ZAMI-252183 format. One line per field, with one value per residue (C-alpha): x, y, z; residue in one letter; residue number from 1. Coordinates in steps of 0.5 Angstrom, whole numbers, m for minus. Layout:
c1 <- c(X_...)
c2 <- c(Y_...)
c3 <- c(Z_...)
type <- c(A_...)
seq <- c(NUM_...)
END
This chain:
c1 <- c(3_0_m6_m6_m12_m10_m10_m10_m4_m3_m4_0_0_6_10_16_23_22_16_11_7_8_4_7_4_6_5_8_15_16_14_15_14_9_9_13_20_23_19_25_24_18_11_5_m1_m6_m5_m11_m12_m15_m16_m10_m14_m19_m14_m11_m18_m19_m13_m14_m21_m18_m13_m17_m22_m16_m14_m21)
c2 <- c(m1_1_m2_3_8_15_18_11_7_m1_m3_m10_m14_m19_m24_m21_m23_m24_m28_m23_m19_m12_m7_m3_2_3_5_3_7_4_4_4_0_3_m2_m9_m11_m12_m16_m17_m23_m25_m27_m22_m24_m19_m13_m8_m2_4_12_16_22_18_14_20_23_17_17_24_23_17_21_27_22_19_25_27)
c3 <- c(m42_m35_m33_m27_m27_m27_m20_m17_m13_m12_m5_m3_3_3_7_9_11_18_17_18_14_11_7_1_m4_m11_m18_m24_m23_m16_m9_m1_5_9_15_17_15_8_3_m2_m6_m1_m4_m5_m2_m4_m9_m11_m14_m10_m11_m8_m6_m3_1_3_5_9_13_15_17_21_24_26_30_33_36_38)
type <- c(M_S_E_L_K_P_G_N_V_Y_I_E_V_S_H_N_Q_L_G_G_L_S_L_C_V_S_N_D_S_G_G_Y_R_I_A_G_A_K_V_G_G_C_E_T_L_E_S_F_E_V_D_A_E_E_L_I_A_Q_I_R_E_H_M_A_E_S_A_A)
seq <- c(1_2_3_4_5_6_7_8_9_10_11_12_13_14_15_16_17_18_19_20_21_22_23_24_25_26_27_28_29_30_31_32_33_34_35_36_37_38_39_40_41_42_43_44_45_46_47_48_49_50_51_52_53_54_55_56_57_58_59_60_61_62_63_64_65_66_67_68)
END
């Protein structure tokens, strides 16, 4: 049984295979690496849950501010 709240996603910061950090977003079915090198077999440093719609809204707001 999933503990992920409806409409939320997991954000993970992990060590990656090149020795740096990677950012990933996922749900209980799978996920995507957003930034950084491959993370297969690497340690997750932080994992937390966020509202997906709020995350998208904040990204769009930041993009608009950066473009201005």
